[in-house]
Structure formats: structure tokens, C-alpha cells
N, C-alpha and C positions, 0 to 999 in steps of 0.2 A: 616333489623335488623343489629345491630352493631356486629361485630365478637367478639366471646368470649375472644379472646386474647387481644382485646382492653379493655374489661370490667375489666380486672384484673389490668390494669395500672392506675396510678393516673390521674385524670382530675383536671386541675387548673382553678379556677375562680378568676379573678381580677376585682373587681367592687368597686367603691368608695362609693356607696350607700348601706347601710346595708340591707335595705328591698329587693333591687334587688338581692343582693348577696344571701340571704337566699331563695328567690324564685327560682333562678337558681339552687341552690344546691338541693332543693327539687325535681325539675323537672328532673335534671340529675340523682338523686338517683332513681327516679321512672323508669328510663330506664335500671336499672340494674348495674350501676356503684357503686362500694362499697368504692372506695378510692378517695374521693373528697376533695381537698385542697382549702380553701377560703382565699383570701387576699384582703385588701382594698387599698394597695399601690403596685406599680410596684416593688419597691426595695425589698419588702418582698418576692415576687415571685422569683426574681433573687437570693436572698440569699438562698432560698430552692434549686434552680437548681444548684447553685455552689457546694453545699455540698452533693447532692443526686446522688447516682449511678443508681438508678432505673429510667428508661426512662419513662416520662409521655406520655399519649396517646394524649392529646390535651390541649390547653389553650383557655379559653374564656375571652376575654379582653374587658373591657368597653371603648368605644370610648371617653367617656367624662372624662377620667382620667385627672386630672389637669396638667398644665405646659407641655403640649405636650408629657407627659410620655407614652401615648398610642402608638404613633408612635415610640418612642425610644424603648419601650418594644417589640413591634412587630419586630423591626429590630434585636434586640438581640436574640429574640426567634428563628428566622429563621437563622441568620448568625452565631450565637455562639453556639446555642443548637440544631439546626435543628428540632425544635419543631413546629408542625402545630398549627395554631391558627385560631379562628373565632372572629369576633367583635360582641359585643352586643351594641344596641343603642335604645334609645327611639324615635329617628327620630324627635326630637323637633327642630333641627337646621340642615338645609341642608349642612351647611359648615362643619359639623362633618365628613360627607362622603368624602368631598373634601380633607381634611387634611390627610386622610389615603389611598388616592387613589393609591399611588405608593407602598404600602406595600404588595399588592396582598394576601389578606386573603383567607382562604378556605371557607368562607361563612360569612353571617351576620345574627344575631338573633335580632329580634325586641322585645322590651319590652314595656308593658307586653305581654306575648305570651301564648296561651293555650298549653296544653300538646301535642296535635297532631301536631301542627305546630312546636313546639320545637323539637319533636322527628324527624320530617321530616328534619328539618334544620341540626340537629346533624348527622343523618344518611347520608345525602347528603355530609356533610363535610368528614365523614369517608370514603365514597366511593371515593371521590377525593383523599384522603390521600392514599388509597390502590392503586388507579390507578397511582398516581405519584410514589409510591414505586415500582410498577411493571415496570413503564417506566424507572425509575432509574436503575433497575436491567438489563433491556434490553439494555439501553445505555452503562452500564458498560460491558456487554457481547459484544456489538458491538465494544466498545473501545478496549477490549482485542483482538477481532478478527482482528481489523484494525492494532493493533500493531504486531500481529503475521504475517499478510500479508505483512506489511511494512518490518519486519525483513527478511522474506523469499525473498522478492523482493530485498532487499539490498544484501543479501547473493548471490542471483542469478546474480545480476549485477556485484558484486565483482568477482564471478567465471568467468563470461563471459569476463570481462576485463583482468583477469589473462590469460584466454585462448587466448585472442587477443595478449597479449604480447608474449606468446609462439609461436603463429602463425606468428607474425611479425619477430620473431627471425630466421625463416627459409628463409625469403626473402633475396635475394642478395642485397648488398649495391650498390648504383648507381655508386660508384667509379670504380667498376669492368667493367662497360660499357665504362666509359670515357677513359680507356686505349686503346680502339679500335675504338669507334665511338664518334666523337666530338659533334654531334647534335642529341639529342634524348629526349624523355620525357616519364615518367611513371605516369600513373593515376590509383590510386587504391582506390576506394570508395565502401566498402562493403554495401550491402543493410541494414544489421544490424550492430551492433558493430563489429561483426566478420562474415566472410562468407567463401564460398568455392572457391573463386578466389585467384590465386597466380601466380607470375611470377618466372622464374628460369633462371639461367645463369651458364655457365661452360666454362672456358678457356682451349681449347685444346693445343694451343701453341700461339706464339706471333701474328700469322696471322689468326688463326681459333678460332671461338667461337661458342658455342651452346647457344641458348636461347629458352624459351618456355613461352607461355601464356596458363594457364589452368583454366577451369571453372568446378569445381566438383559439383556433384548433392548435393542438400540440401542447407540449409541456417544456419546461426549462428553456434553453436558448432558442429552439425552433418556435415555440409559442411567443417568446419575447420579440423575435424578429417580425413576426406577423403583427404583433401589437404596435411596434414602431411604424410599420407600413400603414396600418389602419389609422393610427393617430395622425400621421402626416396627411393622409387623405381627408380626414375630418377637418383639419385646419385649412387645407386648400379649398375645400368646398365652401366652408363658412366664411373664411377670411378673404380669399381671393375672388370667389364668385358670389359672395353675400347671399347665400341660400340659407334660410333660417327655418323653413318648414320641415319638421321632423321626417315626414313621409318622403319629401323631395331629397332631403339629405341622405336618407337610407337608400333610396333608389340610385342616387349618383355614386355613393360609396360602394354599393353592390356592383355597379357597372365597372368602376375603376379597379376594384380588387380582382374581378374576373378577367378584365383585359390585361392587367399586369401579370397575373399568373398564367394566362393563356400564352403570352409572349415568352414566358420562361419555360413552360412545360409542354406547350402545344396541346394541352388537354384540359378542358374545363372540368372534367370529372376529377382530375387530380389536384385541382386548385384548392388551397387552404381556404377555409371560411371562418365565420364568426357568428356568435349569438350576441345580439346587440339590443339595447334599449335606449332610444333617443327621446328626450323630453324638451319641450319649450314651456317654460314657466313664466306667465305674465302676472306679475305681482299686483299691478294696478287693477286689472280685471279679475284677478284671482281665478285664472284659467290655466289649465295644464293640458297641453297637446302632446301626444306621444306616438311613436311608431316603433314597433318591436319585431324582432325575429327570434322566436323561441324564448322571449323574455317578457313576461307579463308585468303589469303595474299592480301593486297591492295598495289599495286606498282604504283608509279607515275613516268612516264618516258616521257621526252619531253612534259611536261605539259599535259599528258594524263593519266587517271586512268585505271589501269589494275587490274582485279580481278582474282586471281588464286585459284581454289578450289582443295584441296588435295584429 
């Protein structure tokens, strides 16, 4: 059965043969449609559509309209007016179907047709119309969802990139090392755009430097936040309290990190941690002191590799 909402809208019939036009009109009327508009020329149909605000339910177009107007009309119905259509044909010439092959109608009605076959063809066409309408709605919903996800992803990426810039700002400049060590390299490649790894440097005097390599728990923004906290604690211990012994610095930063996280989570077990290597390099005495937590020192001396675990 055709939905009642369709029955109230106009049905357009365009057929160049008057007898076929009236037969189709009668059969469509018997289905319950009350507003049936009949035209013998394509231009008459288009004139109505240009000036009418009420949306038609369907158009039935005769394939045999002269001068290729069936194809032209089908194109305008779909592309200009978004009006579903079916073709009607006597099937006297197989070439008729070929010329409308690319128009993708919602169905084809053969003429003459008995009432039962006519109703089946029309009802099938309206079923396709409803399915396409529902599919369009679903596609629009999916499109809106995709746009929302894309916007959220863009905002997240922008936020992470801003966090990366802030994180990079805490890293010491390589020039600080060049004042003391001529040959060195720094390799910093986070797993994500941003991570929990950072390096740290502090100049005690012209011959003494402190440096550290730190790997904080977590990745991306969570690891970066712990890095900023750890970097701040390192600066406070060394700059404010003037502690320069690696073992003492490590003990103090361990205490500060635990106390900070305990106040936030009330659980030492849940507190984020870090793997750290702290070194004090005395260039005058050529002595290196270090303290590490799961981070060893690799020392090459006389072409031999030595591994020192803190």
C-alpha cells in the first residue's frame, strides 16, 4: 500500500498519447491519488514545477516522448527538482530502453497494463522512494557525525601540538652543552606527538655541569604533564636549595614527586613515577658522578664498553 502522505501530493503524468494518458490517469485514481496532473509535453510539466511550491509525489514519463525529451525531462526532474519518476512504455522498440538507461528511473510501467500490475509497479516505486529517503537521512546523519568527529580530532590535534610547544619550551638549548662539551648529540623522538621523555641541564660553574635524562610514566599529554612537574622539581632542588650531588637530588625529587601525587590521589601506589639518570660532570677533575633509577651509564674507555648501574 502507498503511504497516505504520498496520496495527498500531486502525481504527474507526461504522455504524448491521449489514450494512454487517460488510461494511466484512471488507474492512478483507482489507487487513491486525488491530485493527478496530466501533460502531453515535457515543457508543460516543467512549467508547472517552476511555479508550484507543493512537492509532487512522483512523475510518470512516457519513454516515447519526441525529440529525446524523455531523457531531458528525467534529467531535470532528478537534478533540478529532486522528483522521483518512473517510465511508461509500450515496449514496441527495444531501443527505447537503451536511450534512458543512464537516467536510473525508480521503475518502468508497461502499457497497456492491468490494474493489479499497475498498482504493484507504483507501490514498488514508492517503496524505493521511501528507502532512498531513509538512506539519504542516514547518510546526512553519518555526514554530520563525521564532521563532528573530524572537528573533535582537529581540536585534539591542535591541543596536543600546543602542549608539544609548551613541553619543548622546558628543554634546554643545545648551546648550553657546547660551552662545556664539544662533541655530543641529543636524540629526542617521542612515541606520539608529545611524550614523557625530556632532558635537563644546569650549569653550576664554568667547570661543573649537571644534566639528566628522564622518562616519565605515560604517553602523550599525561606523560608531558609529569615531565613538566619533574622538570620544575629539578629546577627547585638545584636552583633554590643549591643541591648538586646527584644522589641527593634524586632522593629529594623522589620525595617531592611522591608527596605531590599522594596529595592528589591519596595513594602512593597510584603515583606516577619516572626513570631518571642524573649526572654531575666536573671538567677540571675529569670526574663524573651519577645516580640513576633504571637508567644506567654507558662508558667507553680504551675502546671498551662499561655499564654502570646506579
